[in-house]
C-alpha positions in Angstrom: 58.2 114.2 61.5 54.7 115.0 60.5 52.9 112.8 57.6 52.2 116.1 54.9 48.8 114.6 54.5 46.6 117.4 53.2 46.7 119.0 49.4 46.6 122.6 48.5 46.6 124.2 45.4 46.3 127.6 43.8 47.1 129.0 39.8 50.5 131.8 39.4 50.5 134.1 36.6 53.8 132.8 34.3 55.4 135.9 36.1 54.5 134.6 39.4 55.9 130.9 38.4 58.9 132.0 37.3 59.7 134.2 39.9 59.2 131.4 42.7 61.4 128.8 40.4 64.2 131.0 40.0 63.4 131.7 43.7 63.7 128.1 44.7 66.6 127.1 42.9 68.3 130.4 44.4 67.5 128.6 48.0 68.2 125.1 47.2 64.4 123.9 47.9 64.0 120.4 46.7 60.7 122.2 45.3 57.7 124.9 44.8 56.1 123.1 46.7 58.1 121.9 49.5 59.0 126.3 49.1 55.1 127.2 48.8 55.1 125.0 52.3 57.7 127.1 53.4 56.6 130.7 53.4 53.1 129.7 54.2 54.4 128.4 57.7 56.5 131.3 58.3 54.0 133.7 57.4 52.0 131.5 59.4 54.3 131.9 63.1 54.8 135.4 61.5 50.9 135.7 62.5 49.7 137.9 65.6 48.3 136.0 68.0 44.7 137.7 68.1 44.7 136.6 71.6 47.4 137.8 72.5 46.9 141.4 70.9 44.0 141.3 73.2 45.6 140.7 76.3 48.3 143.7 75.2 45.6 146.1 74.7 43.9 145.2 78.5 47.5 145.5 80.0 47.7 148.7 78.2 44.2 149.9 79.6 45.0 149.1 82.8 48.7 150.7 83.1 46.9 153.4 81.9 44.0 153.2 84.7 46.5 152.5 87.0 48.4 155.8 85.9 45.3 157.9 86.3 44.7 156.7 89.6 47.7 158.1 90.9 46.8 161.5 89.3 43.6 161.2 91.1 45.2 159.9 94.5 47.6 163.1 94.0 45.3 165.3 93.9 42.9 163.8 96.4 45.3 163.8 99.1 46.6 167.8 98.1 43.3 169.1 98.9 43.8 167.3 102.3 44.2 170.2 105.2 
């Protein structure tokens, strides 16, 4: 188990605090800290990876290039006598 050694703090409005506290109670969280940590970790896990986004973009461009090469090959092949 990872030891929690860093602390992050932030301010909430009264309305936000009540909403989070109510959600924690409904979800059975032991504390606001536990719920906040879980929410942030979920947010981080769901965040897109910049490297994988770039790889996906390159793969899409390569596929478009392959399709264009195939199209040009057909055109060049149809011009031969």
